[in-house]
N, C-alpha and C positions, 0 to 999 in steps of 0.2 A: 388782487384780490387774488389769492395766491389755487394755481391750478394742477393739479401732472395731468396729463398727458395717457386718459387714462388706463392707466403702466399694466395691473395687471391683466386689463380686462383685453389690454391687445399684445402679452402675453402670454398669457390665453389663447390669441387669435393665432397668430405664429407656431406659438404648439402645436395647433391643430390642425394649423392650414403644413409642417409638415409631416406630422406625420401621414394625413391624405395623399398625401403626395409620395411617402412610403408604401405605402398602401395598395397607392395606387398598380407606381412602378409593379409590387412585390406578386400582384392582383395579372397584372401583364402580361406580368415573363411566366409566375404561372399555370396562362390558361395564353398561351404565346401561337401554338398552335390554331386556337379556332377566334370564329369571327366577337368574343368575346372583349379577345386578349387584344385586339387590333385596335373596337369599336373605344377601350380603354385609351389602347394608345395613340392613337386620336386624334381623341379628348385635346390629350394636356399640349399636341403639339401641338391646338387650331391655340388651345387660351393661352397656354405659355406667349408661342409666335404673338398674337392678341399686345397680351399684355409687355412683350422686350421692344413690339411698336409703343405704346405709351410709356415708357420709362426714353425710347428714343428719343418723340417729339419733344421731352420735356426736356431735356442736354439740347437739344437746338431752338428751346424756345421760342414753341407754337403753341403751347399750357395755357387755359389761364387762368392757373393760379401758379401758386410758391409751394415748394413744400418740404419740408424740418426731417432729422434724425431725431430717435429717441431712441430711448437703452437701447429697447431690447433689439435694434431693424440689424448693432451690428450679428444675433441673436443668428439674422431672420438670412443672412447675407452669406453665414460661413457657413449657414446650415445646404442651401444652395449652389454652389462653390462645391464642397464636399459631397451633396447628390450631384454633381454634371464630372463632377473625375471621377465617377466610382464610375455614373451606364457610362462614360468612354475606354476605362479600364477593360472595364466588366465586355463593352461592344469588339473596342479595338484586342482585345483580347482572341477571344473569339474569329472576326476575322484572320488573324492570323493562322489559328489553331485547328480550321477548318476548310484553311481556307478556300472562303466563300463567303457571296458576296451578297446577303440577300436582304430580302423587302425588312426584313427584323431587326439586319447590322443596321442600316440605313435609317431607322427610324428611332433607335438607338445611339444612333453616333445625336441622330438632330439632337434630343430631347438633355443629350449628354451637352453639347454644347450651347443650351439654350437656358439649362441652366446656369453653366459658367455661366458664355457671359452677365445674365442676370443678375444672380450672385457680383459679378465685377461692379456690374455700371446700376443698382439696384436703386433706386428713389425714396426717400422715409419717407416717414410713415406719414408723419402731422400734415394737413394744408391747412392753405393760406391762402382764401377766395372774397373780391373784394367782388359783391351782387349790387345793382339800385342802391347807392349811396353808402352800404352798410361793409363792416368786416367778418368774413364769419371764419373763425382761427382754432382748431384739435383743440382740443382739451378746454374752446371756455363751451359753453352750452350758449347763449344769447347773443346772439350777433352786434356790434358796436356801430355806432350810428360816426363815418366818418368821420365828419365834421367835428366830433368832439375830442380824438384824437389830438394831442401834439408836440406829441416826444413816443420815439421807441429806438428799443433800448436790446440790443443781440450778443451777446455771450455765446461761450460754444456747450451752459446744462439754464438756459435761461431764457426766453422772450421772454423782455417787460410793454407792457404798454402804459405809460403816460396821457388819465381823461384831462379838460380844460375845469369841470368841476371837479379834481381831484380825484376823481377814480383811481384807483389803476390796477388789473391786471398782469399773472406775471403765468406763465405759461412755461414748468420745471421738469425736470430731471432730461433732461438735452440730453444730444448729442452731436451739436451740429459743426459740418464740417467748414472750412474756410469759401469754400463751391459752394455753399448752398447757402449758408449768408452775404453771400455776395447778390447770388441770383433773390434774393429777400431782400435786402436796400434797395438792386434795382427794382422792386413789382411796387414796390414802397414807395418808389421817385410816378414808378411809372401810374399809380396811380391817386395819389394825396396828393391836388393840386394847394393847398387853403397853402399861403403865407403862416411863416414860419412853423413846419415841424420841423421839426429838430428827428432827422438817423442818429446815433451812434451804434457803431457795427465794432467792437471790443474784438471778433475774430478776425484778427489774422488773413481778412479775402484774397480770389485770386483776379488777377488784373484780366 
């Protein structure tokens, strides 16, 4: 069976998230001299700090799941990179023009760096996770019994799962990077112990 990673749903979610970020940034700037602006900026700072910690934990191998990227994840990364650059430029310009470092400049610089780093280090939106001997993977509604798996094939645009009952599950419209492919391979090797299970990684991955 062929699945997509809820492509249009993810596209809409990405667009809404970026619109919300820009809207909150605009409102924070509009109300920057009041309590509401401080609250909006503070909430953004806390949320994206939390998200950045999640990304770092995954990069360090401390998460109990693997991720993979969809086609629209690149647009999301570019959106955060653009917003981070704009915030840094505006904050630094304000600092040099006014020759004064205040709380708003500091918050603007902090958010700018967070958005910039989030864009650089952002991980994919697709999730692969084993729970109680079943495999849950974004794009496939029903969990898969890990004991039925016999082969995994990873390429840049698809993840293919073959089961012993000749069932085939394919998640497509992906954009899997070499590092992601290597981490997915490692994750499956860690969780599937039955003999004869085969992993074919067709993405040239980093060692």
